[in-house]
BAFI-3210 file (N, C-alpha, C; in Angstrom, 3 decimals, decimal comma, padded with zeros to 6 digits):
// residues 116
n [1|2|3|4|5|6|7|8|9|10|11|12|13|14|15|16|17|18|19|20|21|22|23|24|25|26|27|28|29|30|31|32|33|34|35|36|37|38|39|40|41|42|43|44|45|46|47|48|49|50|51|52|53|54|55|56|57|58|59|60|61|62|63|64|65|66|67|68|69|70|71|72|73|74|75|76|77|78|79|80|81|82|83|84|85|86|87|88|89|90|91|92|93|94|95|96|97|98|99|100|101|102|103|104|105|106|107|108|109|110|111|112|113|114|115|116]
n.u [-011,235|-011,030|-009,400|-006,697|-006,080|-003,668|-003,100|-004,971|-004,292|-001,983|-002,880|-004,315|-002,077|-000,909|-002,762|-002,937|-000,204|-000,294|-002,344|-001,199|000,827|-000,663|-002,460|-001,530|-002,063|-004,489|-005,632|-006,891|-009,442|-011,058|-013,659|-014,263|-016,389|-018,219|-017,580|-017,576|-017,121|-018,148|-019,677|-019,627|-019,562|-018,964|-016,636|-013,115|-012,008|-014,155|-014,737|-012,072|-011,854|-014,166|-015,199|-013,488|-014,712|-017,317|-016,799|-016,121|-016,413|-017,439|-018,879|-021,603|-024,094|-026,514|-025,899|-023,267|-022,269|-020,668|-017,548|-015,769|-015,604|-015,187|-012,256|-011,176|-011,881|-010,440|-007,981|-007,122|-007,392|-006,801|-005,746|-006,904|-009,183|-008,018|-006,756|-007,954|-008,955|-006,155|-005,281|-006,798|-009,061|-011,471|-013,069|-013,563|-015,930|-016,618|-017,463|-019,621|-017,997|-015,508|-015,677|-016,175|-013,635|-011,877|-012,606|-011,916|-009,387|-008,394|-009,603|-007,677|-005,133|-005,846|-005,922|-003,373|-001,627|-002,512|-002,182|000,898]
n.v [016,249|019,636|022,574|024,176|027,852|028,688|026,436|026,996|029,702|028,901|027,083|028,923|030,861|029,065|028,620|031,176|031,594|029,658|031,039|033,244|032,219|031,096|032,974|035,870|039,175|038,295|039,337|041,786|040,882|040,431|040,669|041,767|042,225|040,710|038,235|034,785|032,065|029,596|029,601|028,279|030,379|032,752|032,260|032,451|031,252|031,266|033,848|034,982|033,263|033,576|035,093|033,399|031,017|031,038|031,758|029,256|026,411|023,881|024,717|024,603|026,432|025,614|023,001|023,148|025,060|026,953|028,771|027,777|024,963|024,797|025,738|023,294|021,302|022,298|023,165|021,965|019,098|015,611|015,684|015,269|015,267|016,582|018,327|020,943|021,770|021,646|023,980|026,126|026,606|025,561|023,593|020,451|018,864|021,020|023,452|026,012|027,972|027,411|028,184|030,911|031,428|030,772|032,559|034,947|034,794|034,782|037,303|039,077|038,217|039,437|042,175|042,704|042,350|044,480|046,586|046,494]
n.w [104,877|105,988|104,436|105,479|106,305|105,299|103,619|101,867|100,793|099,452|097,468|096,182|095,370|093,566|091,514|090,394|089,474|087,364|085,983|085,654|083,505|081,517|080,883|080,753|082,525|083,463|085,824|085,206|084,150|086,447|088,373|091,515|092,869|091,839|092,001|092,788|094,181|094,544|092,415|088,514|086,545|087,684|089,284|089,321|087,223|085,523|085,147|083,892|081,575|080,245|077,833|075,927|076,241|075,601|072,692|071,608|069,667|070,283|072,913|075,124|076,353|077,498|078,538|079,919|082,716|082,500|082,196|083,895|083,356|080,683|080,730|082,190|080,242|077,900|078,677|080,597|081,045|081,487|083,999|086,293|088,982|091,307|090,347|089,989|092,381|093,803|092,636|093,701|092,459|093,170|095,692|097,318|099,097|100,855|103,452|104,149|105,187|104,102|101,420|101,430|102,687|100,594|098,332|099,545|099,939|097,357|096,742|098,437|097,107|094,699|095,508|096,749|094,581|092,903|094,513|094,303]
ca.u [-010,288|-011,028|-008,080|-006,454|-006,102|-002,500|-003,039|-005,976|-003,365|-000,844|-003,855|-004,512|-000,862|-000,611|-003,615|-002,417|000,852|-000,663|-002,624|-000,009|001,535|-001,813|-003,408|-000,955|-002,877|-005,882|-006,076|-007,688|-010,867|-011,883|-014,590|-014,165|-017,951|-019,224|-016,501|-018,530|-016,331|-019,322|-020,469|-018,864|-019,702|-018,543|-015,344|-011,778|-011,763|-015,326|-014,342|-011,189|-012,138|-015,794|-015,396|-012,972|-015,568|-018,326|-016,541|-015,689|-017,516|-018,038|-019,448|-022,938|-024,357|-027,235|-025,553|-022,049|-022,607|-019,791|-016,072|-014,763|-015,874|-014,384|-010,963|-010,907|-011,827|-009,651|-006,685|-006,222|-007,374|-006,724|-004,974|-007,734|-010,205|-007,625|-005,751|-008,775|-008,397|-004,822|-004,928|-007,495|-010,349|-012,599|-013,006|-014,244|-016,671|-016,387|-018,595|-019,606|-016,735|-014,507|-016,123|-015,749|-012,179|-011,504|-012,952|-011,231|-007,590|-008,509|-009,421|-006,211|-004,425|-006,039|-005,490|-001,821|-001,343|-003,072|-001,234|002,315]
ca.v [017,421|021,175|023,256|025,067|028,931|028,353|025,590|027,872|030,446|028,219|026,655|030,597|031,083|027,963|029,023|032,643|031,229|028,968|031,884|034,293|031,663|031,020|034,190|037,388|040,148|038,099|039,997|042,686|040,386|039,474|041,510|041,007|042,481|039,397|036,973|033,790|030,859|028,788|029,571|028,094|031,423|033,763|032,348|033,137|030,931|031,788|035,460|035,208|032,675|033,665|035,274|032,133|030,044|031,615|031,705|028,173|026,000|022,935|024,998|024,514|027,041|025,067|021,798|023,726|026,111|028,313|028,776|026,785|023,751|024,897|025,299|021,642|020,562|022,509|023,795|020,891|017,930|014,570|016,072|014,757|016,090|017,100|019,611|022,264|021,837|022,108|025,510|027,167|026,989|024,497|022,940|019,239|018,436|022,119|024,182|027,690|028,999|027,127|028,669|032,259|031,530|030,682|033,669|035,879|034,331|035,366|038,695|039,243|038,135|040,548|043,819|042,659|042,763|045,840|047,594|046,567]
ca.w [105,833|105,177|104,185|106,325|105,612|104,858|102,178|100,862|100,395|098,759|096,445|094,930|094,786|092,421|090,855|090,087|088,701|086,144|085,059|084,737|082,554|080,618|080,496|081,278|082,635|083,699|086,905|084,761|083,808|087,372|088,861|092,597|093,242|091,148|092,434|093,505|093,807|094,094|090,646|087,453|085,565|088,370|089,838|088,767|085,958|084,601|084,729|083,163|080,532|079,661|076,215|074,950|076,579|074,694|071,337|071,774|068,828|071,263|074,153|074,669|077,683|077,955|079,567|080,907|083,553|082,946|081,842|084,433|082,566|079,278|080,875|082,707|079,018|076,822|079,231|081,699|080,302|082,150|084,881|087,475|089,764|092,421|089,732|090,408|093,889|094,071|092,129|094,429|091,934|093,899|096,978|097,518|100,553|101,565|104,292|103,278|105,681|103,286|100,141|101,823|102,920|099,266|097,758|100,421|099,799|095,800|096,541|098,872|096,188|093,700|095,983|096,821|093,177|092,450|095,227|093,927]
c.u [-010,598|-009,676|-008,136|-005,941|-004,723|-002,399|-003,945|-005,165|-002,222|-001,486|-003,980|-003,289|-000,536|-001,442|-003,369|-001,288|000,499|-001,500|-002,075|000,612|000,600|-002,514|-002,662|-002,142|-004,328|-006,475|-007,536|-009,423|-011,666|-012,569|-014,895|-015,728|-018,853|-018,610|-017,592|-017,512|-017,144|-019,912|-019,234|-018,768|-018,994|-017,273|-014,381|-011,832|-012,972|-015,465|-013,182|-011,159|-013,560|-015,863|-014,613|-014,037|-016,791|-018,225|-016,198|-016,691|-018,277|-019,052|-020,906|-023,310|-025,622|-026,656|-024,257|-022,726|-021,684|-018,184|-015,531|-014,846|-014,904|-012,589|-010,288|-010,857|-010,757|-008,166|-005,796|-006,215|-007,691|-005,727|-005,361|-008,367|-009,453|-006,894|-006,590|-008,956|-007,161|-004,436|-005,753|-008,918|-011,675|-012,099|-013,605|-014,858|-016,589|-017,611|-018,578|-018,751|-015,380|-014,395|-015,588|-014,490|-011,168|-011,654|-012,140|-009,741|-007,589|-008,322|-008,162|-005,158|-004,219|-005,508|-004,304|-001,352|-001,514|-002,470|000,459|002,587]
c.v [018,632|021,615|024,220|026,468|028,949|027,555|026,286|028,963|030,027|027,777|027,748|030,552|030,252|028,193|030,391|032,355|030,532|030,101|032,969|033,605|031,401|032,382|035,518|038,411|039,930|038,825|041,112|042,163|040,092|040,794|040,884|041,190|040,948|037,926|035,978|032,585|029,310|028,350|029,415|029,073|032,667|033,598|032,535|032,529|030,946|033,308|035,595|034,428|032,649|033,860|034,067|030,850|030,223|031,693|030,468|027,542|024,910|023,330|025,071|025,148|026,445|023,750|022,277|024,746|027,412|027,772|028,046|025,528|023,453|024,721|023,838|020,827|020,750|022,619|022,702|019,548|016,721|014,706|015,607|015,584|016,784|018,454|021,142|022,782|022,627|023,669|026,166|027,598|026,263|024,104|021,663|019,048|020,020|022,728|025,561|028,352|028,642|027,668|030,299|032,423|031,405|032,235|035,093|036,025|034,849|036,712|039,538|039,458|039,271|041,927|043,591|043,271|044,160|046,879|047,478|046,962]
c.w [105,380|105,420|104,997|105,719|105,021|103,371|101,268|099,980|099,384|097,359|095,708|094,686|093,417|091,465|089,921|089,152|087,543|085,527|084,637|083,423|081,483|080,055|081,384|081,642|083,050|084,843|086,615|084,654|085,108|088,149|090,252|093,112|092,811|091,525|093,034|093,250|093,868|092,868|089,646|086,453|086,335|088,873|089,033|087,271|085,070|084,135|083,707|081,617|079,700|078,161|075,536|075,122|075,551|073,412|070,998|070,565|069,509|072,478|074,102|076,415|078,443|078,906|080,572|081,407|083,522|082,300|082,333|083,884|080,986|079,576|081,380|081,331|077,896|077,303|080,108|081,665|081,116|083,094|086,182|088,094|091,022|091,728|090,261|091,898|094,481|093,804|092,687|093,543|092,335|094,791|096,751|098,969|101,588|102,275|103,630|104,130|104,831|101,963|100,508|102,229|101,567|098,683|098,618|099,868|098,197|095,758|097,371|097,954|095,061|094,325|096,184|095,374|092,691|093,194|094,954|092,821]
res [m|n|p|s|p|e|q|i|r|e|r|v|a|a|g|a|a|w|l|d|e|k|q|p|g|w|e|a|r|v|n|t|e|r|l|n|m|e|s|t|c|d|c|i|l|g|q|v|y|e|e|a|a|q|a|s|d|w|f|d|w|d|f|y|e|g|a|y|w|y|v|l|q|e|h|v|g|n|r|g|s|d|w|p|v|e|h|g|f|t|l|l|g|a|t|y|g|d|w|a|a|l|e|a|a|w|v|d|l|l|k|t|r|a|a|a]
***
């Protein structure tokens, strides 16, 4: 079942709260012009954790496609495949419209925070 706009906003809020705890000031590392939630390099996690992933000893850019995977391995662990979905970092079984709505929700959150 596709997530409702309300579910997407709730998930993005949960993801932002997690980032606030783990990476204070994370918003400054996100370029909304580059943001692509379908990309493991240009998504929120890909941008926020890009430098940490590149600096890690185990990270292999030929095998892994972005910092998204680094975060799941190093910071999330065995919380299951639902964790990134529940935190607005990815979607399962999504349509193009779902991805666009997820991206828009992150951009809206960033704009709201920047205006505050």
